[in-house]
C-alpha positions in Angstrom: 36.3 29.1 17.1 38.2 27.4 14.2 37.2 23.7 13.7 40.9 22.8 14.3 43.6 24.3 16.7 46.5 26.3 15.0 50.2 25.8 15.8 50.4 27.8 19.0 53.8 30.1 19.2 55.1 28.1 22.0 55.0 24.9 19.7 56.1 26.3 16.6 59.6 26.0 15.2 61.9 29.2 14.1 60.5 29.6 10.9 56.9 29.5 11.9 57.6 31.9 14.7 59.2 34.2 12.3 56.4 34.3 10.1 53.9 34.8 12.9 56.2 37.8 14.0 56.0 39.5 10.6 52.4 38.7 9.9 51.4 40.3 13.1 53.5 43.4 12.2 52.0 43.5 8.9 48.5 43.1 10.0 49.1 46.1 12.6 50.4 48.3 9.6 47.4 47.4 7.5 44.7 47.6 9.9 45.9 50.5 12.4 44.7 48.5 15.2 45.0 45.1 17.2 42.5 42.1 16.7 39.6 42.3 19.5 39.5 38.4 19.6 42.3 35.8 19.3 45.8 36.4 17.7 44.5 38.0 14.5 46.5 35.4 12.4 44.5 32.3 12.9 44.7 31.4 9.2 48.2 31.4 9.4 48.5 29.0 12.6 46.4 26.7 10.9 48.4 26.8 7.8 51.4 26.1 10.1 50.3 22.6 10.4 51.9 22.1 7.0 54.9 24.7 7.2 56.0 23.7 3.5 52.7 24.5 2.4 52.5 27.7 4.4 55.8 28.9 2.9 54.8 28.3 -0.6 51.2 30.2 -0.3 53.0 33.0 1.4 55.5 33.4 -1.4 52.9 33.4 -4.0 50.9 36.0 -2.2 53.9 38.2 -1.6 54.7 37.9 -5.6 51.1 38.8 -6.4 50.9 41.8 -3.9 54.0 43.5 -5.3 52.0 44.0 -8.5 52.2 47.9 -9.2 50.0 48.2 -12.4 46.6 48.7 -10.4 46.1 51.5 -7.9 45.6 50.5 -4.2 42.3 51.6 -3.9 41.1 49.2 -6.5 43.0 46.4 -5.5 41.6 46.8 -1.8 38.1 47.1 -3.3 37.9 44.0 -5.3 39.6 41.9 -2.6 37.1 42.9 -0.1 34.4 42.3 -2.5 36.0 38.9 -3.5 36.0 37.8 0.1 32.3 39.0 0.4 31.2 36.7 -2.5 32.9 33.5 -1.0 31.5 34.1 2.5 34.7 34.4 4.6 34.0 36.1 7.9 37.5 36.4 8.9 38.4 38.0 5.6 35.4 40.8 5.6 36.1 41.8 8.9 40.1 42.2 8.3 39.5 43.6 4.7 37.0 46.1 5.8 39.2 47.7 8.4 42.1 47.6 5.9 39.9 49.6 3.5 38.9 52.0 6.1 42.5 52.5 7.3 43.5 53.1 3.8 40.9 56.0 3.4 37.4 54.3 2.4 34.5 55.9 4.0 31.8 53.9 6.2 29.3 55.0 3.4 31.7 53.1 0.7 31.8 50.1 2.8 27.9 50.0 3.3 27.4 50.5 -0.4 29.8 47.6 -1.5 27.0 44.9 -1.6 24.9 46.8 -3.9 27.7 48.8 -5.7 25.8 48.9 -8.8 23.1 51.2 -7.3 25.6 53.4 -5.6 27.2 56.8 -7.0 30.0 56.3 -4.6 32.0 54.2 -7.0 33.3 55.1 -10.7 32.2 53.2 -13.5 35.7 51.7 -13.8 35.4 50.5 -10.3 32.0 49.1 -11.0 33.3 47.3 -13.9 36.3 46.0 -11.9 33.6 44.6 -9.3 31.5 43.1 -11.9 34.5 41.0 -13.0 35.3 40.2 -9.4 31.9 38.8 -8.8 32.1 36.9 -12.1 35.7 35.6 -11.2 34.7 34.4 -7.7 31.2 32.7 -8.6 31.3 28.8 -8.6 31.6 28.1 -11.5 33.3 31.1 -12.9 30.8 33.6 -14.8 33.1 35.7 -16.8 31.4 35.7 -20.0 32.9 37.1 -23.5 31.0 40.3 -23.4 32.0 41.2 -19.6 36.0 40.5 -20.7 35.5 42.6 -23.6 34.2 45.5 -21.4 37.0 44.9 -19.0 39.7 45.1 -22.0 38.1 48.4 -22.8 39.2 49.9 -19.5 42.1 48.0 -18.4 45.5 46.8 -20.0 46.4 43.1 -20.3 49.1 43.6 -17.5 46.4 44.8 -15.3 43.7 42.2 -15.8 46.5 39.5 -15.1 47.3 41.3 -11.9 43.6 41.8 -10.8 43.0 38.1 -11.7 46.0 37.0 -9.8 44.7 39.0 -6.8 41.5 37.3 -6.8 43.1 33.8 -7.0 44.9 34.7 -3.7 41.5 35.9 -2.3 40.0 32.5 -3.7 42.3 30.7 -1.0 40.4 32.3 1.6 38.0 29.4 1.0 40.6 27.6 3.3 39.4 30.0 6.1 35.7 29.5 5.5 36.2 25.7 5.3 37.8 25.8 8.9 35.0 28.1 10.2 37.5 30.6 11.0 35.4 33.8 12.2 36.0 37.1 12.5 39.0 38.5 14.7 37.3 41.6 15.3 39.4 44.2 13.4 36.3 46.1 12.9 34.8 45.5 16.0 32.6 48.5 17.0 32.7 49.8 13.2 31.2 49.3 9.9 31.9 45.9 8.4 30.8 44.6 5.0 28.7 41.4 5.5 29.8 38.1 3.8 27.4 36.7 1.3 25.4 33.8 2.5 23.8 30.9 0.4 20.1 31.1 0.3 17.8 28.8 2.4 16.0 27.8 -0.9 16.4 23.8 -1.6 18.4 23.3 -4.7 16.0 22.1 -7.6 15.3 18.5 -8.0 16.6 17.0 -11.0 14.2 14.9 -13.1 15.4 11.6 -14.6 12.2 10.5 -16.1 9.8 12.3 -18.6 8.1 15.5 -17.3 4.7 15.0 -16.1 2.1 15.6 -18.7 0.2 19.0 -18.4 -3.4 18.8 -17.1 
């Protein structure tokens, strides 16, 4: 359950109700099924606590998703990997089903966490996934060498489109912060697991001189 309650349909104004209607319709088209738990649009219901922000976020997403320079398979792939990197449960559940509904196999979904060792992805796709991981890290870890390799396989327009899409995915930190869990779009099927931080404590910063060697 999310940490705060979203705006229920009965409480929503006309504009928000319209957004809810089109979001549910869009989710059904992308996934081919209903959510197993909740409304399936919990993030939007929480964004609705700030309708102007919700509207602005939606317009930005729509503009980015209208890009046509990159094929759909690659966009779905990097979006799902980006969601995995930031650990958004709602997003990996939804993204796994969107990928499956668009033609991805269960084997491809299972291979995504270790894509570099898999023969199911092309070298171009693996490079896009390398770039995805670099962009989604905190801080960003896109080196000059990585960017140069990306430029060998993607045009500047394609790089902008992929990076903009990953910027949209980064907004999913909103979902993770509010503890929005899986809606069960992938219920009973393969779902890519979200990344989790390790349990190892952070290194202790030393402010004094290092201890002398024995």
